[in-house]
C-alpha positions in Angstrom: -29.9 33.1 -196.8 -27.3 30.5 -195.8 -24.3 31.4 -193.7 -22.0 31.1 -196.7 -24.2 33.3 -198.8 -24.3 35.9 -196.0 -20.5 35.9 -195.7 -20.1 36.2 -199.4 -22.3 39.3 -199.3 -20.2 40.7 -196.5 -17.0 40.1 -198.5 -18.4 42.0 -201.5 -19.3 45.0 -199.3 -15.9 44.9 -197.6 -14.1 44.8 -201.0 -16.0 48.0 -202.0 -15.3 49.5 -198.6 -11.6 48.6 -198.7 -11.3 50.4 -202.1 -12.5 53.6 -200.4 -10.7 53.5 -197.1 -7.0 53.3 -196.1 -5.9 50.4 -194.1 -7.4 46.9 -194.0 -11.1 45.9 -194.2 -11.8 42.5 -192.6 -14.2 40.0 -191.1 -13.1 38.7 -187.7 -14.7 35.5 -186.5 -14.6 34.0 -183.0 -15.8 30.4 -182.7 -17.8 29.2 -179.8 -14.7 27.4 -178.5 -12.8 30.8 -178.6 -10.7 30.3 -181.7 -10.2 33.3 -184.0 -10.1 33.4 -187.8 -10.2 36.0 -190.5 -12.6 34.9 -193.2 -11.9 38.0 -195.2 -9.1 40.5 -195.2 -8.3 43.1 -197.9 -5.0 43.2 -199.7 -3.7 45.8 -197.3 -3.1 43.1 -194.7 0.1 42.2 -196.5 1.6 45.7 -196.0 0.3 46.2 -192.5 0.8 42.8 -190.9 3.2 41.2 -193.4 0.7 38.4 -193.8 -1.3 37.2 -196.8 -5.1 37.1 -196.6 -5.0 33.3 -197.2 -2.6 32.7 -194.2 -5.3 33.9 -191.7 -8.5 32.6 -193.2 -8.7 29.6 -191.0 -6.5 30.7 -188.1 -5.9 34.3 -186.8 -3.1 33.3 -184.4 -0.5 34.8 -186.8 -2.3 38.2 -186.5 -2.6 37.9 -182.7 1.1 37.0 -182.5 1.9 40.3 -184.1 0.3 42.3 -181.3 2.7 43.9 -178.8 3.0 41.8 -175.6 2.1 44.8 -173.5 -1.0 45.5 -175.5 -2.3 41.9 -176.0 -4.2 41.7 -172.7 -6.1 45.0 -173.2 -6.8 44.0 -176.8 -8.4 40.7 -175.9 -10.3 42.3 -173.1 -11.8 44.9 -175.5 -12.8 42.1 -177.9 -14.5 40.1 -175.1 -16.4 43.2 -174.0 -17.6 43.9 -177.5 -18.8 40.3 -177.9 -20.6 40.3 -174.6 -22.4 43.5 -175.2 -22.6 43.4 -179.0 -21.4 47.0 -179.1 -18.9 48.6 -181.4 -15.4 47.5 -180.9 -12.9 50.4 -181.0 -9.4 50.0 -179.9 -5.8 51.2 -180.4 -2.9 48.8 -180.1 0.6 48.2 -181.3 2.0 45.5 -183.5 5.6 44.4 -183.9 6.8 43.8 -187.4 9.4 41.2 -188.5 12.2 43.8 -188.4 11.4 44.7 -184.8 9.8 48.1 -185.6 6.5 49.0 -184.1 3.3 50.4 -185.6 0.3 51.8 -183.9 -3.1 50.7 -185.3 -6.7 51.8 -184.7 -9.5 49.3 -185.3 -13.2 49.6 -185.3 -15.7 46.7 -186.0 -19.4 46.0 -185.3 -20.2 42.5 -183.9 -23.1 40.2 -184.6 -23.9 36.6 -183.7 -23.9 33.9 -186.4 -26.4 31.1 -186.5 -23.8 28.5 -185.5 -23.0 30.4 -182.2 -19.9 32.2 -183.5 -19.4 36.0 -183.4 -18.4 37.9 -186.5 -17.1 41.4 -186.5 -17.2 43.6 -189.6 -14.7 46.4 -189.6 -11.5 48.0 -190.6 -8.1 48.8 -189.1 -5.8 51.8 -190.0 -2.2 52.6 -189.3 -2.1 55.7 -187.1 1.5 55.5 -186.2 2.5 58.9 -187.5 -0.6 60.6 -186.1 -0.2 58.8 -182.7 3.5 59.7 -182.6 2.6 63.4 -183.1 -0.2 63.1 -180.5 2.1 61.4 -178.1 4.8 64.1 -178.6 2.2 66.8 -178.1 0.9 65.0 -175.0 4.5 64.7 -173.7 5.0 68.4 -174.3 1.8 69.5 -172.6 2.4 67.0 -169.7 5.9 68.4 -169.3 4.9 72.0 -169.4 5.4 73.7 -166.1 3.3 76.7 -167.4 -0.4 76.3 -167.4 -1.7 76.6 -171.0 -5.4 77.4 -171.2 -7.7 77.7 -174.2 -11.0 79.5 -173.8 -14.0 79.7 -176.0 -15.7 82.9 -177.1 -17.6 82.9 -173.7 -14.3 82.9 -171.8 -14.9 79.3 -170.6 -12.0 76.8 -170.5 -12.1 74.5 -173.4 -8.6 73.0 -172.8 -6.1 73.1 -170.0 -2.7 71.4 -169.7 -2.2 68.9 -166.8 0.3 71.3 -165.2 -2.8 73.0 -163.7 -2.7 70.2 -161.2 0.8 71.1 -159.9 0.4 74.9 -160.1 -3.2 75.4 -158.8 -4.0 72.0 -157.3 -6.9 71.5 -159.7 -7.9 68.5 -161.8 -7.9 69.4 -165.5 -11.3 67.8 -166.1 -12.8 69.9 -163.3 -11.5 73.1 -164.9 -12.7 72.5 -168.5 -16.1 74.1 -169.0 -15.7 76.5 -166.1 -15.2 80.3 -166.6 -11.5 81.1 -166.9 -11.8 83.8 -164.2 -12.3 81.1 -161.6 -8.6 80.3 -162.0 -7.8 83.7 -160.3 -8.4 85.2 -156.9 -11.6 87.4 -156.8 -9.6 90.5 -155.9 -7.7 90.2 -159.2 -10.5 89.2 -161.5 -11.6 92.8 -162.5 -8.1 93.5 -163.8 -7.9 90.2 -165.5 -11.3 90.7 -167.1 -10.1 94.0 -168.6 -7.1 92.1 -170.0 -9.4 89.6 -171.6 -11.3 92.4 -173.4 -8.2 94.1 -174.7 -7.6 93.7 -178.4 -3.8 93.4 -178.2 -1.7 90.8 -176.4 -1.5 91.4 -172.7 0.7 90.3 -169.8 -1.0 90.3 -166.4 0.4 89.5 -163.0 -2.3 88.2 -160.7 -3.0 85.8 -157.8 -4.1 82.3 -158.9 -6.9 80.6 -156.9 -5.2 77.5 -155.6 -7.5 74.7 -154.5 -5.9 74.7 -151.0 -6.2 78.4 -150.6 -2.5 79.5 -150.4 -1.1 82.3 -152.4 0.1 81.6 -155.9 1.2 84.4 -158.2 0.7 83.9 -161.9 2.1 85.8 -164.9 -0.5 85.3 -167.6 0.3 86.0 -171.2 -3.0 86.4 -173.2 -3.5 86.3 -176.9 -7.0 86.7 -178.4 -8.2 84.6 -181.3 -10.8 86.6 -183.0 -14.3 85.2 -182.6 -12.9 82.0 -181.0 -11.6 82.8 -177.6 -8.2 83.3 -175.9 -5.0 81.4 -175.4 -3.4 81.9 -172.0 0.1 80.8 -170.9 0.2 81.1 -167.1 3.6 80.9 -165.4 4.0 80.4 -161.6 6.0 83.5 -160.5 5.3 83.2 -156.8 9.0 83.0 -155.9 9.8 85.9 -158.2 7.1 88.1 -156.5 8.4 87.0 -153.1 12.0 87.8 -154.1 10.9 91.1 -155.4 9.1 91.9 -152.2 12.0 90.7 -150.2 14.3 92.9 -152.3 12.1 95.9 -151.9 11.9 95.3 -148.2 15.6 94.8 -148.0 16.3 98.0 -149.9 13.9 99.9 -147.7 15.5 98.3 -144.6 19.0 99.1 -145.8 18.1 102.7 -146.6 16.6 103.2 -143.2 19.6 101.4 -141.6 22.0 103.7 -143.4 20.0 106.8 -142.4 20.0 105.5 -138.8 23.7 104.9 -138.9 24.3 108.4 -140.3 22.1 109.9 -137.6 23.9 107.9 -135.0 27.4 108.9 -136.2 26.4 112.6 -136.2 25.1 112.5 -132.6 26.5 112.3 -129.2 26.1 109.5 -126.7 23.3 111.2 -124.8 19.6 110.9 -124.1 18.6 112.3 -127.4 20.7 109.7 -129.2 19.4 106.8 -127.1 15.8 107.8 -127.7 16.4 108.2 -131.5 18.0 104.8 -131.6 15.1 103.3 -129.7 12.5 104.7 -132.0 14.3 103.9 -135.2 14.9 100.3 -134.1 11.1 99.9 -133.6 10.7 101.2 -137.2 13.2 98.8 -138.6 12.4 95.5 -136.9 9.2 93.8 -138.0 6.6 93.2 -135.2 8.2 95.8 -132.9 5.6 98.0 -131.3 7.4 99.5 -128.3 10.5 98.9 -126.2 13.2 100.2 -123.9 17.0 100.5 -123.8 19.3 99.7 -120.9 23.1 100.5 -120.7 25.6 99.1 -118.2 26.6 101.6 -115.5 30.3 101.0 -114.6 30.1 102.7 -111.2 26.8 101.2 -110.1 27.6 97.8 -111.8 24.0 97.5 -112.9 21.9 98.2 -116.0 20.1 101.5 -116.2 17.2 102.5 -118.5 18.1 105.3 -120.9 15.3 105.3 -123.5 11.8 103.9 -123.9 8.7 104.0 -126.2 5.4 102.9 -124.9 6.5 103.2 -121.3 7.1 106.0 -118.7 10.9 106.5 -119.0 11.0 108.6 -115.7 9.6 105.5 -113.9 12.0 103.2 -115.6 14.9 105.3 -114.6 14.2 104.5 -111.0 14.9 100.8 -111.8 18.4 99.3 -111.9 18.9 95.7 -112.9 21.7 93.2 -112.2 22.8 90.9 -114.9 21.0 88.0 -113.1 17.8 90.0 -113.1 18.1 90.8 -116.7 19.0 87.2 -117.5 20.4 87.4 -121.0 22.4 84.8 -122.8 26.1 84.6 -122.4 27.6 85.6 -124.8 24.8 88.0 -125.7 22.8 87.3 -128.8 19.5 88.4 -130.4 16.9 86.3 -128.7 13.1 86.1 -128.1 12.0 86.4 -124.5 8.6 85.9 -122.9 9.0 88.6 -120.2 6.0 87.6 -118.2 7.5 84.1 -117.6 10.8 85.6 -116.4 9.4 88.3 -114.1 9.7 85.9 -111.1 13.4 87.0 -110.9 12.3 90.5 -109.8 11.4 91.4 -106.2 7.9 92.8 -105.5 9.0 96.4 -105.4 10.8 96.3 -108.7 7.9 94.5 -110.3 5.5 97.2 -109.0 7.7 99.9 -110.6 7.7 98.1 -113.9 3.9 97.9 -113.8 3.8 101.6 -112.9 5.8 102.3 -116.1 2.9 100.9 -118.1 1.9 97.9 -120.3 4.1 95.3 -118.4 1.1 92.9 -118.2 0.3 93.4 -121.9 3.7 92.1 -123.2 3.4 89.1 -125.4 7.0 88.8 -126.7 10.2 90.7 -126.4 13.1 90.6 -128.8 16.4 91.3 -126.9 19.1 93.0 -129.1 22.5 93.2 -127.5 24.6 96.4 -128.0 28.2 95.3 -128.1 31.2 97.6 -128.1 34.9 96.7 -128.0 34.1 93.1 -127.1 31.7 93.8 -124.2 28.0 94.0 -123.7 27.3 97.8 -123.4 23.6 97.2 -123.1 20.4 95.9 -124.7 17.6 97.1 -126.9 14.4 95.4 -125.8 11.8 95.5 -128.6 8.3 94.6 -127.5 5.1 93.2 -129.1 1.8 93.5 -127.2 -0.4 91.4 -129.5 1.1 88.1 -130.6 3.0 85.4 -128.7 4.5 84.3 -132.0 5.9 87.7 -132.9 9.4 88.2 -134.2 10.0 85.6 -136.8 13.2 84.9 -138.7 12.9 88.1 -140.7 12.7 90.2 -137.5 15.6 88.3 -136.0 17.7 88.8 -139.1 16.9 92.5 -139.1 17.7 92.8 -135.4 21.0 91.0 -135.9 22.0 93.5 -138.7 20.8 96.3 -136.4 22.9 95.0 -133.5 26.0 95.0 -135.7 25.4 98.6 -136.9 24.6 99.9 -133.4 27.7 98.2 -132.0 29.9 99.8 -134.6 28.2 103.2 -134.0 28.7 102.9 -130.2 32.3 101.9 -130.7 33.0 104.8 -133.0 31.2 107.3 -130.9 33.1 106.1 -127.8 36.3 106.3 -129.7 35.5 109.8 -131.0 34.6 110.9 -127.5 37.8 109.5 -126.2 39.8 111.2 -129.0 38.0 114.5 -128.3 38.9 114.2 -124.6 42.5 113.3 -125.5 42.7 116.1 -128.0 41.4 118.5 -125.4 43.9 117.2 -122.9 46.8 117.7 -125.4 45.5 121.1 -126.3 45.3 122.1 -122.7 48.8 120.8 -122.1 50.1 122.7 -125.1 48.9 126.0 -123.5 49.1 125.2 -119.8 51.8 124.5 -117.2 51.6 120.9 -116.2 52.5 121.6 -112.5 50.1 124.4 -111.7 47.5 124.1 -114.5 48.0 127.8 -115.3 48.4 129.1 -118.8 52.0 128.8 -120.0 54.2 131.4 -121.7 52.7 130.7 -125.1 49.1 131.0 -124.0 50.0 134.0 -121.9 51.4 135.9 -124.9 48.3 135.0 -126.9 46.0 136.3 -124.1 48.0 139.5 -123.8 47.9 140.1 -127.5 44.2 139.6 -127.6 43.6 141.9 -124.6 45.7 144.7 -126.2 43.8 144.4 -129.4 40.4 144.8 -127.6 41.8 147.7 -125.6 43.0 149.4 -128.8 39.5 149.2 -130.3 37.8 150.5 -127.2 40.5 153.0 -126.0 40.8 151.0 -122.8 43.7 149.9 -120.5 45.5 146.6 -120.0 47.6 145.9 -116.9 50.5 143.5 -116.9 52.0 142.3 -113.6 55.1 140.2 -113.2 55.6 138.2 -110.0 58.8 136.6 -108.9 59.2 134.5 -105.7 62.2 135.7 -103.8 62.9 132.8 -101.4 61.8 129.9 -103.6 65.3 128.5 -104.1 65.9 128.3 -100.3 62.6 126.4 -99.9 63.7 123.9 -102.6 67.1 123.5 -101.0 65.8 123.1 -97.5 62.7 121.1 -98.0 63.1 119.4 -101.4 61.5 119.7 -104.8 58.2 118.1 -103.7 57.6 120.9 -101.2 58.8 123.4 -103.7 56.3 122.1 -106.2 53.5 122.3 -103.6 54.5 125.9 -102.9 54.3 126.8 -106.6 50.8 125.3 -106.8 49.7 127.2 -103.7 51.0 130.5 -105.1 49.2 129.8 -108.4 45.9 129.3 -106.5 46.3 132.5 -104.5 47.1 134.5 -107.6 44.2 133.0 -109.5 41.7 133.6 -106.6 42.7 137.2 -106.2 42.0 138.4 -109.8 38.8 138.5 -111.8 37.6 135.6 -114.0 38.4 137.4 -117.2 42.0 138.1 -116.1 44.8 135.6 -116.9 47.3 134.2 -114.4 50.2 132.4 -116.1 53.4 130.7 -115.0 56.2 131.8 -117.2 58.7 129.3 -115.8 60.5 128.5 -112.6 59.1 130.8 -109.9 58.0 133.5 -112.3 54.3 134.3 -112.8 52.5 136.9 -114.9 49.0 138.4 -114.6 47.1 140.0 -117.6 44.5 142.5 -116.4 42.1 143.0 -119.3 39.7 145.9 -119.9 40.8 148.1 -117.0 39.0 151.4 -116.5 42.0 153.4 -115.3 45.7 152.8 -115.0 45.4 153.0 -111.2 43.4 149.8 -111.2 46.5 147.8 -112.1 48.4 149.2 -109.2 45.5 148.3 -106.9 45.5 144.7 -108.1 49.3 144.5 -107.7 49.0 145.5 -104.1 46.3 142.8 -103.5 48.6 140.2 -105.0 51.4 141.2 -102.8 49.2 141.1 -99.8 47.8 137.6 -100.7 51.3 136.2 -101.1 52.6 137.7 -97.8 50.6 135.3 -95.7 52.4 132.1 -94.8 51.8 128.9 -96.7 51.1 125.6 -94.9 52.4 122.3 -96.3 51.8 119.3 -94.0 53.5 120.4 -90.7 55.7 122.9 -92.4 54.9 126.6 -92.5 56.5 128.4 -95.4 57.0 132.2 -95.6 58.1 133.8 -98.8 58.1 137.2 -100.3 57.5 138.2 -103.9 58.9 140.9 -106.2 56.1 142.5 -108.2 56.4 144.7 -111.3 53.4 146.4 -113.0 53.0 148.1 -116.4 49.9 149.6 -118.1 49.0 149.9 -121.7 49.2 152.3 -123.4 51.1 154.4 -120.8 54.1 152.1 -120.4 54.1 150.4 -123.8 52.4 150.5 -127.2 52.6 146.7 -127.8 53.1 143.4 -126.1 56.9 143.4 -126.2 57.1 147.0 -124.9 54.7 146.2 -122.1 56.5 143.0 -121.1 59.8 144.8 -120.9 58.3 147.5 -118.8 56.7 145.1 -116.4 60.0 143.1 -116.2 61.9 146.3 -115.5 59.5 147.4 -112.8 59.8 143.9 -111.1 63.6 144.2 -111.0 63.4 147.7 -109.7 61.2 146.3 -106.9 63.8 143.5 -106.2 66.6 146.2 -106.0 64.5 148.2 -103.6 63.9 145.1 -101.5 67.6 144.2 -101.4 68.6 147.8 -100.5 66.1 147.7 -97.7 67.6 144.5 -96.3 71.1 146.0 -96.4 70.0 149.3 -95.0 
């Protein structure tokens, strides 16, 4: 068969083929010198390339001119490869139409050598613009997905996975396809995931993904089964969400414990029990803390003293006092990590030996120093110790310690303020019921003590004695020696009166040089007279003030409940009257 006859036969077959297929059926010829021509093209070439079949029979340059510049090189290379190997040519490429629009074509053709040395391809080309556009959009979607979408077959092996598996799990998609889907998850979570795969309904599973580099990745996998065909999985990276949830849970637990500690601190006193409680709760609160100690500044000694410890012998630590230089903390104080063993050179041999005797000194790997600040000064330090790791106390521990330092500082400040207020309140309460010069109960407290003593005596059928004492020569002492000596005399009189009576009795200063004594729970009325005589004897001895000897006398009046009065007013009037009778007798004796 001649070449012409052969080509005619090909044309006939192509005409039949073109009537059955969309697109363009064609013969493509490449001469030995490289020129291209299209001996035959079906009528579809006009719609596809905007060229007539006749225009390209002798020269295919018009067809080649239509190919997109970016696709021309790969196109020609694919043709050359097909010619060289005489294998099927299959290629996708774009053409540019006269109006500037682009179309995507897919061509396939089988080559053979002609007798004259030319190569002829028999094939067809179709317009796949719409299909390619959809494919490209789907590819863009899958490429852009941050979630990993996985399709499995009925045997739970991966049949498709989106490229995002590379970013999420560090795995190449082609290495994942064909492998069991369970391999995408950590072994410890595979049993739970296997159960989810078997479930008939849609499932949402949170599990750890098996990252190629080994680090932890948490995935939230939504599973939907396709009956008889497999499962669709959408796996979202929720690592940050899991971490945030853990951090929140840890923060909630930390804050709850901190609130409990603050409550305990504010309901306690600044004593050994409080310091030990604070020490132990701090170890619970701060990550990596395994033991520790607490030091407070001693104002009198001007050194730091140990007041609490865990993991050490506190009795031994109490024998150690540290100067600020030996403690060597930052100024101003802050939460800081300290390698204690590297700083022990500041201590003398004896102190270092006592530290070792307290236990575990040589085991310390890292200490976290937490300052206790109150009213703008460093009241002390919590030293939290780790015995295992030199890298202990990371940022989370330091953050927790800083929050703890604030709370402890506020608690210390409040407890110190409350202690100060209690002392001040006690002082005012004392002043409200006591004479500021002698410290004895004043008239108000005296009347209260007398009323209480009478009430007890009434219930028990007992006796109460009331003694009034008035200093007879006190005005002369004031006039001669001055008020300072007079005040010293009043204080001395108060002391002698107080030392003469029982602890349960009350000695009061009613004002000026007048005193009163309440004798509670007397057995007989005669007991009051006996005490009055003792008081007179005690006051008769001279008083010494610096180089001055002072001699004074006292008028004493005594009354007894219930004999001399049924209530406080009656008893006070009776005692006062008895005292003045005594003064009158004394004056009469002086005139006599």
